Structures are given as C-alpha cells and as structure tokens.
ROGUZA-566691 format. One line per 5 residues: number of its first residue (from 0); for each residue x, y, z of N, C-alpha, C. Coordinates in steps of 0.001 Angstrom, whole numbers. Example, Ala and Ser with C-alpha at 12.3 -4.5 7.8 and 13.67 -1.06 7.14 Angstrom:
! ROGUZA-566691
0) 13190:-5690:7800:12300:-4500:7800:13200:-3300:7800  12850:-2250:7080:13670:-1060:7140:12900:30:7870
***
This chain:
! ROGUZA-566691
0) 1107:-953:-87:179:-102:-273:1027:2036:-357  2019:864:656:2608:2289:758:3630:2894:-500  3848:1469:-1427:3933:1438:-2328:3590:2440:-3562  1807:2059:-3389:1112:2144:-4067:1137:4183:-3598  592:4475:-2957:433:5619:-2531:1905:6378:-3088
5) 2938:6334:-3093:4429:6673:-3038:4443:7041:-4183  4126:5931:-5443:4062:6398:-6832:2720:7052:-7010  1598:7718:-6447:660:8100:-6596:1273:10559:-6376  2070:9972:-5290:2696:11317:-4787:3118:12007:-6013  4470:10906:-6897:5469:11227:-7598:4723:11275:-8557
10) 3603:10950:-9285:2775:10580:-10573:2212:12763:-10289  1579:12688:-9385:1020:14504:-8590:2045:15334:-9133  3250:14502:-8191:4252:16048:-8008:4813:16306:-9383  5441:15045:-10514:6074:15121:-12095:5641:16313:-13003  3888:15107:-12646:2941:16184:-13362:2180:18041:-12930
15) 2301:17967:-11921:2073:19651:-11532:3172:20110:-12023  4711:19384:-11993:5640:20156:-12109:5443:20561:-14633  4962:19301:-14808:5255:19715:-16227:4493:20840:-16477  3329:21070:-15719:2471:21484:-16263:2336:22732:-16005  3813:23325:-14635:3631:23998:-13977:4956:25180:-15855
20) 5264:24226:-16300:6532:24916:-16968:5678:24692:-18060  5039:24063:-18736:3642:24328:-19529:2916:25582:-19748  2473:25657:-18276:1564:27079:-17902:2709:28202:-18135  3680:28219:-17583:4809:29207:-18047:5781:29514:-19529  4497:28381:-20695:5872:28154:-21903:5848:29876:-22761
25) 4682:30221:-22180:5028:31703:-23193:4335:32614:-22227  6109:33681:-22492:6018:34211:-21600:5360:35654:-22371  5663:36046:-23683:5582:36982:-24667:4677:36168:-26247  4026:37027:-26199:3378:36392:-28127:4279:36726:-29052  5481:38341:-28733:6452:38610:-30055:7586:38596:-29215
30) 8440:37437:-29288:9677:38393:-28586:10424:38928:-29889  12214:39095:-28883:12332:39884:-30056:12853:39582:-30980  13012:38206:-31596:12977:38244:-33401:11663:38268:-33863  10657:38608:-33239:9579:38318:-34361:9871:40020:-34983  10931:41018:-34551:10841:42335:-34874:12171:42390:-36134
35) 13543:41151:-36305:14515:40960:-36663:13559:40335:-38318  15420:40386:-38834:15559:39405:-40043:17174:39309:-40029  17444:37533:-40478:18968:37378:-39895:18921:36039:-41016  20486:36659:-41407:21087:35819:-42187:22704:35310:-41474  22664:33822:-41484:23791:32903:-41201:24941:32866:-42538
40) 25883:33710:-43071:27011:33209:-43918:27142:32076:-43951  26519:31190:-44068:27450:29443:-44014:27692:29188:-45173  27716:29767:-46126:28507:29230:-47529:29250:28927:-47627  29865:27341:-48152:31117:27496:-48686:32451:28642:-49288  32948:29330:-48628:33502:30666:-49595:33637:32235:-48670
45) 32655:31910:-48035:31981:33090:-47504:33390:33145:-46341  33961:34362:-46321:34449:34800:-44805:34483:35805:-44203  35022:35893:-43419:34268:37157:-42396:35370:37970:-41533  35957:38583:-41348:36720:39300:-40133:36543:40839:-39387  35996:40768:-38016:35331:41914:-37492:36334:42569:-36722
50) 37991:41984:-37186:39008:42696:-36461:38648:44569:-36884  38084:45436:-38171:37983:46410:-38617:36909:47404:-37384  36260:46621:-37076:35589:47046:-35908:36118:47278:-34278  37217:47144:-34640:37625:47154:-33103:37994:48420:-32791  38820:49424:-33448:38832:50736:-32954:37872:51188:-33293
55) 37118:51117:-33727:35453:51874:-34915:34848:52874:-34046  34442:53727:-34096:33472:54860:-33396:32480:54731:-33641  31530:55035:-32712:29749:54368:-32590:29157:53198:-33215  30087:52164:-32475:29696:50831:-32115:29924:50446:-31297  29081:49338:-31027:29107:48383:-29406:29461:47090:-29296
60) 31099:46853:-29272:31210:45533:-29110:32014:45034:-28252  31880:43941:-28046:32155:42446:-26999:33205:41537:-27966  33483:40967:-26931:34682:39309:-27090:35842:39948:-27850  36819:39191:-28553:38124:38888:-28366:37589:39042:-30481  37378:40439:-31072:37397:40514:-31967:38567:40491:-33006
65) 39352:39869:-32862:40588:39662:-33782:41298:37285:-33480  40527:37412:-32762:40845:35709:-32229:39608:35542:-33158  40278:33990:-33747:38719:33131:-34578:38740:32190:-33512  36786:31856:-33447:36758:30909:-32365:35711:31672:-31377  36467:33503:-31206:36254:33464:-29612:35013:33971:-29755
70) 34135:34610:-28698:32816:35447:-28920:32714:36635:-28784  32009:37130:-30807:32398:38279:-31317:31277:38666:-31486  30389:40218:-31114:29569:40711:-31221:30039:42150:-31471  29268:42529:-32371:28932:43865:-32577:28237:44760:-32893  27838:46011:-32956:25965:46390:-32800:26311:47330:-33969
75) 25917:48142:-33904:25502:49488:-34683:24597:49651:-34950  24400:51171:-35472:23326:52004:-36690:23069:50748:-38193  22039:50801:-38650:21468:50232:-39965:22768:51169:-40586  22632:50845:-41926:23145:52210:-42485:21696:52535:-43840  20541:51436:-43484:19353:51894:-44900:18973:52747:-43906
80) 18254:52426:-42302:17720:53719:-41569:18318:52965:-40403  19019:54804:-39665:19360:54928:-38302:19366:54691:-37351  17862:54487:-37199:16930:54213:-36067:17215:52319:-35964  17702:51660:-36440:17020:50450:-36213:18391:49508:-36395  19179:48788:-35750:20135:48262:-35507:20408:46789:-36223
85) 22009:46956:-36254:22346:45789:-36898:22825:45247:-36226  23144:43940:-36307:23866:43428:-34658:24367:42092:-36064  26262:41753:-35329:27038:40665:-36215:27483:39821:-35076  27612:38856:-35362:27877:37773:-33868:28858:36815:-35403  29736:35417:-34376:29620:34714:-35195:29067:33543:-34573
90) 28681:32721:-35310:27695:31817:-34390:27862:30169:-35989  26798:28961:-35354:27590:28095:-36453:25879:27168:-36335  26251:26611:-37571:24615:25684:-37330:25000:24245:-36043  23912:23709:-36167:23857:23241:-35068:24266:21493:-35686  24846:21042:-37091:25223:20591:-37862:27021:20812:-38267
95) 27620:21551:-37619:28702:22735:-37786:29317:22860:-36869  31162:22310:-36688:31560:22986:-35475:32579:24191:-35924  32356:24735:-37297:32524:26294:-37881:31846:27019:-37578  32795:28481:-37346:31659:29255:-37106:31866:30531:-38282  30012:30697:-38860:30459:31856:-39805:29697:33269:-39343
100) 29618:34404:-39897:28779:35282:-39316:27042:35600:-39369  26763:35646:-38059:25417:36110:-38191:25100:37708:-38458  24195:37902:-39483:23952:39278:-39492:22668:39982:-39790  22043:40307:-38104:20683:40553:-38416:20446:42331:-38030  19393:42794:-38851:18901:43507:-38580:17648:43912:-37849
105) 17850:45008:-37070:16738:44020:-35468:16021:45719:-35376  14922:45587:-34677:13979:46921:-35133:13784:46905:-33563  14386:48063:-32650:14053:48357:-31415:12945:48207:-30677  12496:48046:-29579:11045:47062:-28685:11216:48006:-27659  9438:48426:-27651:9216:48813:-25969:8243:47475:-25505
110) 8041:47664:-23836:7141:46877:-23300:5605:47560:-23223  4504:46504:-23575:3549:47147:-23296:2742:46156:-22462  1496:46796:-22324:1048:45053:-21077:-11:44872:-22282  -861:44230:-22713:-1832:43711:-22978:-2759:42172:-22333  -3459:42768:-22680:-4528:41916:-22283:-4865:40567:-23436
115) -5616:39613:-23342:-6227:38805:-24148:-6780:37504:-23184  -7688:36922:-24254:-7927:35478:-24069:-7748:34206:-23247  -7106:33464:-22522:-7427:32705:-22231:-8351:31143:-21936  -8178:30169:-23200:-9198:28979:-22889:-8334:27626:-22418  -8774:27163:-21435:-7710:25581:-21065:-9141:24851:-21196
120) -8441:23911:-22229:-9445:22559:-21919:-8732:21652:-20708  -9805:20647:-19886:-9139:19502:-19052:-9801:18640:-19329  -9029:17004:-19293:-9532:15772:-19508:-8448:14843:-19030  -9196:14142:-17784:-8459:13288:-17363:-9241:11761:-17202  -8727:10760:-17403:-8962:9263:-17522:-8017:8313:-16376
125) -8979:6787:-16232:-7694:6063:-16448:-7230:5013:-17138  -7390:5465:-18051:-7747:4968:-19515:-6026:5249:-20053  -5824:4642:-20700:-3949:4598:-21111:-4105:4812:-22268  -3247:6209:-22941:-3249:7010:-23706:-2122:6169:-24871  -2276:6484:-26389:-1064:6435:-27316:-1400:7156:-28096
130) -57:7396:-28379:592:9222:-28944:1351:8760:-30163  658:9126:-31445:890:9166:-32503:1277:10527:-32930  3007:10741:-32993:4256:11075:-33517:3327:11760:-34863  3267:11124:-35453:3417:11157:-37375:1667:12269:-37585  802:11996:-36348:-345:12650:-36964:-302:14283:-36052
135) -64:14077:-35443:944:15690:-34210:1951:16142:-35287  3033:15926:-35014:3895:16626:-36275:2841:16960:-37708  2005:15900:-38548:998:16906:-40185:225:18008:-38981  203:18249:-37659:-1060:19149:-37716:-8:20434:-37505  1411:20248:-37360:2235:21553:-37240:2920:21428:-36129
140) 2847:20411:-35029:3203:20447:-33706:4727:20144:-33487  5048:21117:-32910:6715:20370:-32377:6086:19322:-30789  7343:18976:-30419:6558:18374:-29167:8330:17755:-28643  8013:17457:-27338:9359:17170:-26560:8942:16041:-25587  9226:15533:-24807:8417:15008:-22990:9693:13540:-23657
145) 8859:12784:-22876:9167:11364:-22769:7867:10037:-23145  8482:9556:-23822:7532:8577:-24571:8071:6715:-24344  8121:6391:-23534:8247:5256:-22677:6745:3981:-22605  7243:3001:-23188:5812:1882:-21815:5780:2559:-20674  4823:2620:-20490:4202:2507:-19135:4041:4153:-18598
150) 4712:4735:-18985:4617:6599:-19350:5201:7073:-20855  3520:7770:-20501:4175:9359:-21875:3880:10422:-21207  4481:11756:-21127:4642:12404:-20661:5202:13699:-22067  4015:14409:-22488:4186:15243:-23375:4357:16359:-23413  5083:17794:-23953:4478:18865:-24433:4040:18796:-26041
155) 3011:19607:-26665:3106:19911:-28059:2907:20877:-27985  3701:21472:-28965:3354:23148:-29551:3278:23243:-30752  2628:24784:-30699:2581:25204:-32046:1896:26769:-32078  2232:27637:-32734:2691:29145:-31563:2039:29131:-30521  697:29699:-30369:-283:30192:-29228:-722:28828:-28349
160) -633:28091:-28688:-1444:26493:-28341:-219:25452:-27668  -657:25390:-26457:679:24268:-25677:-690:23139:-25010  5:21578:-25698:-893:20790:-25029:158:19293:-24409  -643:19583:-23045:108:18646:-22473:-851:17317:-22171  234:16010:-22925:-305:14846:-22613:322:13811:-21730
165) -105:12833:-20801:133:12141:-19719:-374:11092:-19556  469:10303:-19911:-165:8299:-19398:174:7955:-18507  402:7787:-17019:1547:6730:-16365:1097:5924:-15789  1512:4290:-15942:911:3613:-14842:1635:3415:-13568  158:3796:-12562:716:3635:-11115:1272:2257:-10389
170) 178:1226:-11458:585:-159:-11043:145:-1095:-11650  -495:-2140:-11443:-917:-3196:-12309:-2216:-2661:-12653  -3281:-3011:-11672:-4457:-2208:-12157:-4580:-1015:-12641  -4466:180:-11942:-3951:1351:-11965:-3218:2697:-13214  -3787:3344:-13709:-3621:4264:-14621:-4305:5778:-14828
175) -3439:6536:-14690:-3296:7467:-14828:-3034:8821:-16023  -4126:9572:-16781:-3747:10140:-18114:-4768:11237:-17557  -3695:11974:-19021:-4868:13235:-18934:-4549:13716:-19865  -5490:15334:-20815:-5383:16329:-21598:-4908:17447:-21378  -5033:18340:-21002:-4544:20074:-21027:-3497:20684:-22115
180) -5202:21467:-22665:-4343:22367:-23680:-5043:23779:-23054  -4372:24703:-23299:-4017:26096:-23316:-3664:26437:-24662  -4884:27451:-24642:-4841:28728:-26423:-4661:29659:-25797  -4049:30415:-26210:-3525:31741:-26021:-4390:32684:-26761  -4771:34037:-26666:-5081:35033:-27659:-6110:34410:-28137
185) -6730:33628:-27995:-8132:33376:-29438:-9515:32451:-28481  -9973:32455:-28969:-11111:31781:-28648:-11409:30755:-29114  -11940:29723:-28786:-12261:28844:-29228:-13040:28603:-30236  -12829:28313:-31484:-13651:28708:-32809:-14087:26641:-32870  -15237:26540:-34631:-15056:24869:-34092:-14157:24951:-35334
190) -13735:25805:-35906:-12487:25206:-36524:-11641:24237:-35523  -10870:25311:-34811:-9928:24808:-33360:-10607:23268:-32823  -11818:23608:-32595:-12971:22164:-31558:-12913:21379:-32305  -12750:21000:-33400:-12090:19896:-34726:-11384:19650:-34520  -9568:20377:-34295:-8527:20038:-34008:-8636:19373:-33205
195) -8929:20382:-32000:-8569:19051:-31015:-9114:17754:-30385  -10483:17727:-31971:-11127:16292:-31282:-10516:15265:-31924  -9631:15712:-33232:-9535:15059:-33765:-7622:14091:-33032  -7115:15014:-32391:-5759:15026:-31536:-6492:14353:-30007  -7673:14547:-29569:-8415:13336:-28871:-8211:11378:-29517
200) -8735:11391:-30750:-9355:10730:-31720:-8192:9573:-32037  -6670:10717:-31966:-5397:10113:-32092:-5528:9686:-30865  -4963:10347:-29411:-5251:9473:-28462:-6122:8020:-28277  -6985:8204:-28790:-7708:6727:-28438:-9061:6822:-27578  -9141:8674:-27373:-10169:9303:-25874:-11421:9828:-26440
205) -11452:10412:-27875:-12835:10642:-28619:-13620:11453:-27990  -14175:10126:-27537:-15342:10525:-26620:-15925:11313:-25321  -14603:11366:-24834:-14416:12433:-24081:-14061:13722:-24052  -14291:14186:-25082:-13786:15659:-25585:-15541:15832:-24351  -16654:15238:-24596:-18262:15744:-24308:-17451:15973:-22620
210) -17242:15563:-22006:-16941:15664:-21235:-15216:16551:-20166  -15005:17213:-20882:-14337:17946:-20893:-14154:18648:-20296  -13252:19840:-19323:-13906:20826:-18564:-12914:22424:-19725  -13973:23173:-19811:-13293:24064:-20858:-13495:25294:-20204  -12375:26441:-19596:-12950:27726:-19582:-12765:28872:-20034
215) -12573:29030:-20210:-11792:30478:-20887:-12303:31744:-19723  -10715:32547:-20023:-10491:33909:-19172:-10156:35383:-20260  -9773:35809:-19183:-8804:36825:-20117:-7694:37537:-19107  -6491:37619:-19256:-4994:37805:-18784:-4798:39130:-19216  -3254:39874:-18383:-2963:40961:-18590:-1855:40442:-18718
220) -790:40609:-19316:327:40815:-19581:1604:41562:-20063  2828:40979:-19950:3598:42570:-21026:3940:41948:-22161  4181:42462:-23076:4911:42211:-24573:5209:43374:-24875  5708:42767:-26476:6953:43670:-26692:6126:44284:-28039  6474:45377:-28199:6127:46214:-29728:6920:47313:-30565
225) 7167:46909:-31529:8423:47451:-32457:8281:49249:-31840  9567:49838:-31851:8719:51426:-31810:9084:51807:-32980  9880:51535:-34231:9572:51374:-35730:9410:50778:-36647  8198:51523:-37338:7736:50736:-38110:8924:50613:-39519  8385:48935:-39198:9311:48572:-40947:8260:47060:-41134
230) 8911:46988:-42297:7561:46966:-43534:8763:46094:-43652  8045:44450:-45026:9451:43596:-44735:9959:43696:-46095  9498:44506:-46711:10078:45281:-47601:11497:45694:-46993  10792:46753:-46313:12577:47796:-45414:13570:46635:-44791  12866:45698:-44428:13755:44633:-43969:14988:44055:-44628
235) 14297:43648:-46060:15242:43203:-47608:16156:44613:-47891  15885:45332:-47489:16342:46647:-48207:17068:47068:-46881  17420:46919:-46284:17995:46741:-44982:19597:46054:-45271  18605:44776:-45535:20160:43524:-45211:20998:43637:-46450  19972:44264:-47452:20591:44691:-49171:21851:45097:-48739
240) 21666:46248:-47676:22525:47499:-47667:23379:47612:-47619  22673:46305:-45913:24670:46015:-45408:25303:45474:-45800  25215:43792:-46071:25874:43071:-46876:26749:44242:-48037  26086:44758:-48842:26911:45581:-49472:28241:46251:-48471  27348:46961:-47970:28578:47888:-47076:29690:46678:-47062
245) 29219:45631:-45958:30156:44414:-45152:31035:44194:-46249  30478:43953:-47224:31896:43175:-48435:32684:44728:-48958  31968:45978:-49473:33070:46372:-49369:34383:47658:-48729  33797:47095:-47605:35027:47405:-46251:35242:45631:-46085  35220:45143:-46693:36090:43770:-46674:35716:43062:-45118
250) 34417:42943:-44432:34242:42593:-43256:34332:41434:-43834  33335:41106:-45057:33077:40102:-45504:33441:39839:-46616  33771:38443:-46859:34647:38501:-48801:34338:37167:-48824  34113:37307:-50304:33290:35526:-51112:32180:35279:-51027  31277:37019:-50495:29664:36663:-50967:29611:37131:-52115
255) 28532:36580:-53264:28533:37398:-54411:27144:37912:-53867  26843:39059:-55570:25731:39719:-55836:24737:39260:-55919  25098:38108:-56182:23251:36840:-56735:23092:36643:-54752  24015:35979:-54246:23616:35673:-52951:22973:37106:-51997  23803:38286:-52855:23016:39563:-51557:21836:39293:-51985
260) 21714:39224:-53540:19820:39600:-54199:18783:38457:-53306  19327:37273:-53837:18348:36341:-53127:18525:36108:-51477  19373:36885:-50719:18629:36924:-49685:18018:37662:-49189  18175:39198:-49746:17122:40192:-49591:15852:40411:-49981  15835:39078:-50924:14162:38664:-51870:13403:38542:-50798
265) 13697:37932:-49555:13425:37212:-48506:12842:37806:-47407  13289:38834:-47074:12993:39427:-46010:11824:39654:-45568  11907:39423:-44123:9974:38986:-43552:10884:39230:-41910  9571:40504:-41341:10207:39696:-39886:9786:38715:-38860  10679:38735:-38239:10383:37061:-37458:11040:35803:-38455
270) 11763:35824:-39158:12765:35210:-40183:14169:35680:-39259  14407:34923:-37674:15247:35540:-36864:15707:34459:-36008  17067:33904:-35325:16295:32918:-34525:17263:31858:-35048  17864:31061:-34416:18317:29608:-34900:17828:28870:-35545  16022:28932:-35564:15335:28345:-36503:15184:28423:-37412
275) 15144:29720:-37453:14394:30717:-38259:14860:31451:-39582  16558:32071:-38698:17468:32600:-39996:17849:32023:-41214  17977:33345:-41850:18145:32016:-43459:19582:31668:-43286  20052:30751:-44346:21192:29730:-43875:21352:29041:-45413  22474:28767:-46356:22527:28369:-46869:22901:26709:-47449
280) 21486:26123:-47772:21724:24580:-47684:20635:23882:-48905  22142:23330:-49026:21489:22530:-51144:21872:23376:-51671  22399:24715:-51857:22267:25482:-52372:22137:26592:-53388  21228:26623:-52256:20175:28197:-52048:20172:28426:-50692  19505:29510:-50966:19311:30842:-49315:17582:30154:-48727
285) 17874:29694:-47511:16670:28898:-47186:16402:29599:-45649  15013:29943:-45450:15146:29260:-43923:15708:28046:-42942  16477:27973:-41648:16498:26745:-41381:15605:25690:-40525  14770:26420:-40726:13308:25264:-40127:13068:24401:-41293  13397:24839:-43086:13134:23992:-44142:14224:23058:-44370
290) 15161:23187:-43996:16404:22454:-44398:16054:21109:-43219  15113:20315:-42802:15377:19483:-42063:16752:19352:-40961  17096:20150:-40503:17624:20088:-40049:17382:20077:-37880  18239:19350:-37431:17324:19219:-35738:17419:20845:-35595  16026:20911:-34613:15730:22356:-34014:16339:22076:-32839
295) 16085:23599:-32669:17081:23949:-31263:15214:24654:-30476  15224:23835:-29076:14636:24412:-28465:14907:25114:-27485  14093:25577:-27096:14644:27280:-26301:13768:28117:-25934  14131:28918:-25018:12498:29984:-24695:13055:31174:-25858  11621:31428:-25878:12173:33145:-26451:12574:33773:-25725
300) 13348:34976:-26621:13910:35644:-25905:12520:37382:-25811  12358:37195:-24662:11613:38633:-24484:11592:39660:-23635  13014:39663:-23617:13495:40857:-22716:13002:41853:-23862  13391:42049:-25229:13256:43023:-25804:14734:43728:-26343  14597:44602:-26845:15836:45736:-27308:15517:47202:-27281
305) 15892:47298:-26305:15217:49215:-26156:16036:49921:-26976  15576:51339:-27400:15617:52242:-28508:17135:51764:-28145  17321:52290:-26320:18206:53675:-25918:19667:52049:-26188  19545:51214:-26152:21033:50187:-26744:21567:50695:-28307  21188:51031:-28528:21757:51904:-30101:22802:52680:-30036
310) 24126:52713:-29923:24956:53332:-30249:24871:55121:-30570  25639:55591:-30244:24848:57347:-30719:24995:57791:-32057  26037:57282:-32952:25575:57676:-34071:26352:56812:-35553  26521:57111:-36496:26821:56107:-37617:27989:55372:-37280  28426:54160:-37866:29271:53767:-36881:30929:54042:-38257
315) 31783:55055:-37628:32719:54919:-38451:34069:54495:-38440  34167:53391:-39183:36010:52694:-39074:37419:53398:-38709  36837:54503:-39654:38116:55309:-40128:39132:54868:-40276  40665:55629:-40178:41947:54924:-40496:42849:53999:-39672  41545:53807:-37903:42210:53108:-37179:42398:51535:-37239
320) 41349:50989:-38182:41284:49462:-37734:41861:49868:-39499  42858:48551:-39908:43519:48423:-41427:41889:47353:-41362  41504:47473:-42828:40200:46200:-42571:40980:45595:-44016  40324:44390:-43840:40456:42723:-44041:40235:42458:-45751  41534:43147:-46310:41378:42867:-47987:40812:43787:-48567
325) 40408:44835:-47747:39579:46048:-49009:40368:46820:-49074  40070:47419:-50071:41231:48536:-51378:41202:50023:-50770  41951:50779:-50244:41486:52369:-50377:41491:53048:-51402  40498:52923:-52062:40946:53568:-53959:41397:55040:-53607  41251:55821:-52449:41352:57407:-52166:42675:57061:-52070
330) 42886:56946:-51910:44398:56808:-51427:45184:56380:-52753  44644:54959:-53293:44980:54425:-54136:45275:55925:-55580  44244:56180:-55508:44063:57677:-56841:45372:59007:-56150  45470:59010:-55169:46779:59789:-54657:47535:59713:-55198  48292:57935:-54549:49342:57536:-55102:49781:57954:-56465
335) 48695:57035:-57613:48943:57331:-59008:48940:59043:-59561  47883:60086:-58655:48414:61458:-59034:49518:62303:-58574  50192:61531:-57808:51189:62133:-57510:52610:61364:-58312  52486:60195:-58368:53281:59648:-59389:53344:59875:-61364  51878:60587:-61250:52071:61222:-62693:52494:62786:-62325
340) 52358:63625:-61789:52959:64455:-61070:54344:64520:-61643  54755:63423:-60671:56741:63302:-61212:56945:63396:-62124  56451:62091:-62840:56827:60946:-64495:56222:62782:-65500  55535:63951:-64867:55225:65148:-66058:56636:66056:-65681  56286:66539:-64519:58043:67120:-64057:59304:66674:-64560
345) 59798:65467:-64583:60603:64378:-64999:60924:65114:-66897  59609:65118:-67290:59614:64591:-68498:59666:66413:-69691  59487:67272:-68449:59216:68563:-68605:60991:69472:-68593  61498:68611:-67656:63056:69412:-67668:63682:68204:-68530  63863:67474:-68575:64452:66303:-69872:64311:67764:-71451
350) 62756:68454:-71783:62740:69126:-73180:63313:70371:-72476  63640:70521:-71300:64304:71807:-71046:65429:72018:-71486  66031:70658:-70996:67774:70399:-71009:68240:70645:-72778  67101:69767:-73174:67246:69825:-74749:67139:70894:-75707  66597:72261:-74942:66572:73047:-75846:67652:74626:-74881
355) 68173:73889:-74284:69511:74565:-73460:70338:74367:-74886  70291:73388:-75071:72138:72406:-75690:71374:73012:-77175
***
C-alpha cells in the first residue's frame, strides 16, 4: 500500500511540475526575434573578419574581435535606417563546428501591457493513451517529452497553443492519464474544436471531449511592440544595404551580388533566431527550419531590444582599423596622381635641357 501511495505522490508531483512549465512556456506573444531578419553566412567560400571594428567609432562590441573562435558581437546603426540596429556575431549551425557570421537587422522594441483571452481544456481518465507522433507533426506541432512503455509525458506546441499529454501506469491495475490544452489570444472556434477532437481521437479518447472542462478568462501580460514601423520590404532593403557595406569594407568576403539579392528578397519580420534565420542549404538560401536540420529547443527572448541600446551615431571605421582585404581607392588614386605629376615634371625638365643644348 505504501508503494502505491508513493507512486501516486510522484505522479502528482511530476505532473504538476510538467504543467507548471507548460503554463509558463509562453512569456510573450512577440519575442525579440519577431521584429528582426537574420542570415547566417554559412555558404562555402564566404569569410569574415570583425577586427576592423576594434577601434571603430559608434559601435558596441564585445568579445575578442581579432581571434577566430572567440565570442564576437558587434552592434551599430543600420545604413538603411539609422533608427534600426545591425547585430553581427560569430555563430554556427547545429551540424557544424566552424563559425560563420550572423547578420541581423533588429528593430528596437518597447514593453507594453496587453489583455488577451486564455482558454483551457482539461480531460482526465484512467485509460492508457497512445501517442501518434506522425499525426501530431502533420498538424504542425513540435513536441518534447518522454515516450516509454507505461510512461508518457509530452508537451506539444504550435504558435500560441500548448498541449500537455500524460499517461502513467501507477501499478498493475491503475493508470492515470490526462490532456490539458492551453490556447492563448483566441477563443475556441468550431475549426479549433474540430482540431482538438481529432487529437483526442488519435489518443484513443475521442468520446471524452463531451466531458471536458473548458474555461475561458482574460489575462493581462507584458508584450513587445516595435518602436519603428518596418515593413518586410524594409527588412530586405536594409539587409541588402548592409551586406553590400560589409563586402565593400572587406569585413565579409566571398559573397556574390546574387547571394545578396537572393537573401534580401526573403526579407520578412520573424525570420530570425537559430530555427528561422536564413542559411545556405542545398545550393540556395532558405529559412533553417526548412532544411530538415535539428531544431533547437529554448525559451523565446522576451527581454526586448530597447532603443537606448543603439550607439550614438553612424558607424565610422576610420583609418584606425586596417580593413581585411579592402582596397582604399582614394589613397590609390592619390598615389597615381603624385606619380603622374613626378613623371610630368621629369619629362618637362628633359625637354628644357634639350632646348638649352
């Protein structure tokens, strides 16, 4: 009997902790990356060197910019719109050890309070549940958790919907199971109800929808809003201008004009962060989540990007930081001009000497 109650206690403890995580998993509707567009320059042949920013003016820099493999972060005002930030940092894809340059166009944000509906649906049963992975994926959900014989604890998520599913065998004759659904920022529409009914059907408890406990309430939470109005077209144009500037100043090399065009054409708010940013895959530039690579689990960044984080003025590399591979055409022109003037003086003197003879 003691073993039985110990199992019940553990079940309640882990289930409560699990649901607590689910309940806190959506800290804001619009994390910082919702207002950004990012590309990882991982195409073979593209190289970068952030050392020109070492002594630049109006730049926020962190890490050892001169050492490969070190943490390197650079932030400055966009050349397309000075009210928007450009964030450069060395990063890698999950499948690669080598570092590449990430270029992010980030719109500053502010924190606001919003009121929204929250709908919860609770179903509990003593029947054992079976989890259909492929069906859940076909509905666009990602899931994490434990799927073992006699133990099922899964959290499935998509946009503002989170679903906790568990089924634990307490002893030979007892099983505790349940489904808790949480929907944020929308009411329970007939279409959404039909979707949840299908999920219950895949779990083998379709008929339990009729006995589900459904409640809707209004909640007030903090969220992020953009400080600057920036369209998808603006994101593309800003990325194009920045990649060209980085190339012209020798900070990025090996990138072609067609690369820049293809990347900028995909400009869209929200294509940022490790799972959504643009990467080079199979001969083209695509969002990372379309490559079939390993998705990275992690909480969204809801801390925002305040306008005060922008440097004072426009970035100025100056002559302090020798650019990597960049050609100073002004100095080159002056050298040729001086050299030409010297040749002209020599020629005139030779002619003068001939006349004197």
